[in-house]
C-alpha positions as CSV (number, residue, x, y, z in Angstrom):
1,M,11.6,6.0,0.6
2,N,13.6,8.2,3.0
3,A,16.8,7.8,1.2
4,P,18.7,10.9,3.5
5,D,18.1,8.4,6.7
6,T,19.0,5.3,4.7
7,V,22.0,6.9,3.3
8,R,23.3,8.2,6.7
9,V,22.7,4.5,8.2
10,L,24.3,3.0,5.5
11,A,27.7,5.2,5.8
12,L,26.9,4.5,9.7
13,L,27.1,1.0,9.0
14,L,30.1,1.3,6.5
15,H,32.3,3.2,9.1
16,N,31.5,1.5,12.4
17,Q,32.1,-2.7,12.6
18,S,30.2,-2.6,16.1
19,L,27.3,-1.2,14.5
20,R,27.4,-3.8,11.6
21,D,27.7,-6.2,14.5
22,Q,24.8,-4.7,16.2
23,L,22.4,-5.2,13.4
24,R,23.6,-8.8,12.7
25,T,22.6,-9.6,16.0
26,N,19.7,-7.5,16.5
27,P,18.2,-5.8,14.0
28,S,15.0,-4.6,15.1
29,A,17.2,-3.2,18.4
30,F,19.4,-1.1,16.1
31,I,16.6,0.0,13.7
32,A,14.9,1.4,17.1
33,A,17.9,2.9,18.1
34,Q,18.5,4.7,15.2
35,E,14.9,6.2,14.9
36,L,14.5,5.0,11.3
37,S,11.2,5.6,9.1
38,D,9.5,2.1,8.2
39,E,10.5,2.5,4.8
40,A,14.0,3.1,5.7
41,A,13.8,0.4,8.4
42,Q,12.8,-2.2,5.7
43,V,15.8,-1.5,3.7
44,I,18.0,-1.4,6.7
45,A,16.6,-4.8,7.7
46,S,17.0,-5.9,4.2
47,L,20.7,-5.7,4.3
48,D,23.4,-8.9,4.2
49,C,25.7,-8.1,7.0
50,D,28.3,-10.0,5.1
51,Q,27.8,-7.8,2.0
52,L,28.4,-4.9,4.2
53,D,31.0,-6.0,6.2
54,R,32.9,-7.2,2.4
55,Q,31.9,-3.4,0.8
56,A,33.4,-1.7,4.3
57,E,36.6,-3.8,4.2
58,A,37.0,-2.9,0.4
59,L,36.6,0.8,1.6
60,L,39.2,0.6,4.7
61,S,41.9,-0.8,2.5
62,K,41.5,1.9,-0.1
63,R,41.3,4.3,2.7
64,R,44.7,2.7,4.4
65,F,46.3,2.7,0.9
66,Q,45.9,6.2,0.6
67,V,47.3,7.4,3.6
68,A,50.6,5.2,3.3
69,Q,51.0,6.6,0.3
70,I,51.0,10.1,1.4
71,I,52.7,9.1,4.8
72,P,55.1,6.0,4.2
73,Q,57.8,7.1,6.8
74,T,55.6,6.9,9.3
75,W,53.3,3.9,8.3
76,N,56.8,2.0,7.3
77,S,58.0,2.7,11.2
78,L,54.7,1.5,12.3
79,G,55.3,-1.8,11.1
80,S,53.5,-4.7,11.9
81,V,51.0,-2.7,14.2
82,A,50.3,0.1,11.1
83,S,47.0,-1.5,9.9
84,Q,45.6,-1.9,13.2
85,Q,46.5,1.6,14.2
86,F,44.8,2.3,11.5
87,Q,41.7,0.9,12.2
88,N,41.7,1.7,15.9
89,Y,41.5,5.3,14.5
90,V,39.3,4.6,11.8
91,E,36.7,3.9,14.4
92,Q,37.1,7.0,16.6
93,T,36.5,9.1,13.6
94,T,34.6,10.4,10.5
95,W,35.9,10.5,6.8
96,P,37.0,13.8,5.9
97,E,34.8,15.4,3.2
98,S,36.9,17.6,1.0
99,H,38.8,17.7,-2.2
100,Q,41.9,16.8,0.1
101,K,40.2,14.1,1.9
102,H,43.0,12.0,1.6
103,E,45.5,14.0,3.1
104,R,43.3,14.9,6.0
105,D,42.8,11.6,6.6
106,A,46.4,11.6,6.9
107,L,46.6,14.6,9.3
108,H,44.1,13.5,11.7
109,F,45.8,9.6,11.7
110,C,49.0,11.8,12.4
111,E,47.2,13.8,15.1
112,Y,45.7,10.5,16.4
113,L,49.4,8.5,16.4
114,Q,50.7,11.8,18.4
115,R,47.9,11.9,21.0
116,Q,48.5,8.4,21.3
117,R,51.9,8.1,22.2
118,I,52.5,5.6,19.1
119,P,55.8,4.0,18.9
120,G,56.7,4.9,14.8
121,Y,55.1,8.4,14.7
122,R,57.1,10.7,12.5
123,K,56.8,14.5,13.7
124,S,58.9,15.4,10.9
125,E,56.4,13.6,8.0
126,H,53.5,15.3,10.1
127,N,54.9,18.7,10.1
128,W,55.3,19.1,6.3
129,L,51.7,17.5,5.9
130,K,50.4,20.1,7.9
131,F,52.5,23.1,6.1
132,R,51.1,21.3,2.9
133,L,47.5,21.7,4.1
134,H,47.5,25.1,5.5
135,K,48.5,27.1,3.5
136,R,51.7,28.9,5.2
137,W,54.4,30.3,3.7
138,F,57.3,29.3,6.0
139,R,57.9,27.6,8.6
140,I,61.1,25.9,10.8
141,H,60.9,22.7,12.9
142,W,63.4,21.4,14.9
143,V,62.8,17.2,14.8
144,T,64.5,14.6,16.3
145,D,63.2,11.8,13.4
146,L,64.5,13.5,10.2
147,V,65.0,10.5,7.9
148,I,68.1,10.5,5.0
149,D,69.0,7.8,3.3
150,Q,67.0,5.4,5.6
151,R,69.3,6.9,8.4
152,R,67.8,8.9,11.5
153,F,69.0,12.1,12.6
154,C,68.6,15.2,14.9
155,G,67.9,18.1,12.5
156,I,66.1,21.2,11.4
157,Q,63.2,21.1,8.8
158,V,62.6,24.1,6.7
159,F,59.7,24.9,4.5
160,G,58.8,27.8,2.5
161,R,56.7,28.7,-0.7
162,N,58.0,29.6,-4.1
163,P,56.1,33.1,-5.6
164,S,53.5,30.4,-7.3
165,G,53.0,29.4,-3.7
166,A,54.1,25.6,-4.5
167,P,55.6,24.0,-1.1
168,L,59.3,23.3,-0.8
169,K,61.2,21.9,2.0
170,R,64.7,21.4,2.9
171,A,66.7,19.3,5.7
172,F,69.3,20.3,7.5
173,R,70.9,17.0,9.8
174,L,72.8,17.7,12.6
175,K,73.6,14.5,14.3
176,R,72.8,10.9,13.9
177,V,70.0,9.4,16.4
178,P,71.2,6.0,17.8
179,E,69.1,3.3,16.7
180,A,66.7,1.7,19.2
181,K,67.5,-2.0,20.3
C-alpha cells in the first residue's frame, strides 16, 4: 500500500468538511482529483464517511478545547460565535506541527480574528501569547481591552523575562472603557 498517499489524504479529509462531502457524494471524482495510486484509492474508497465525520469532530473538539484554555478571555468575549469562528479559521489553515502546537494554534486563531476584525478579539491576550512564543526579552503595549476583575480598561502591558527566561507580565490600568450597549 502507498502509505504516504493514504495518510496525506486521510489528514486532508479529517481537516476539511467539504472534502469529506466530495468523497461522500462522488468517491471516484474525489479519488481522481487526489491522483491516488490504485492501492491508496481502494483504501480511501472503502472509508465510512460517517465515521470520518465523527473522528474529525472529535479532533476538532479537542483542538477547540485546547485553544479556549489558552485564550480564555478572547474565547469568552466571542460568546456564542466562538465555535463557529473557530470552525471558519480551521477551514482556512493547517494544523500547526510543533511541540507548541496548541499555543501556535491559539496564536494563529488570534491572527485570524484580528484580520477578520471579529468583535471579541482581545489584543491584550494576543500580545501575551506572542511574547511567550517568540522568546522576546521585553515588550510594552498600549491596549484598550485590558481585563482586570472582569472589567475592561485602557492600559499598558509590560512583558519581560526573569534571569532564567520565564515570562513575566504586568499591567497598568489607566481608564475604564465604557461597556458596549
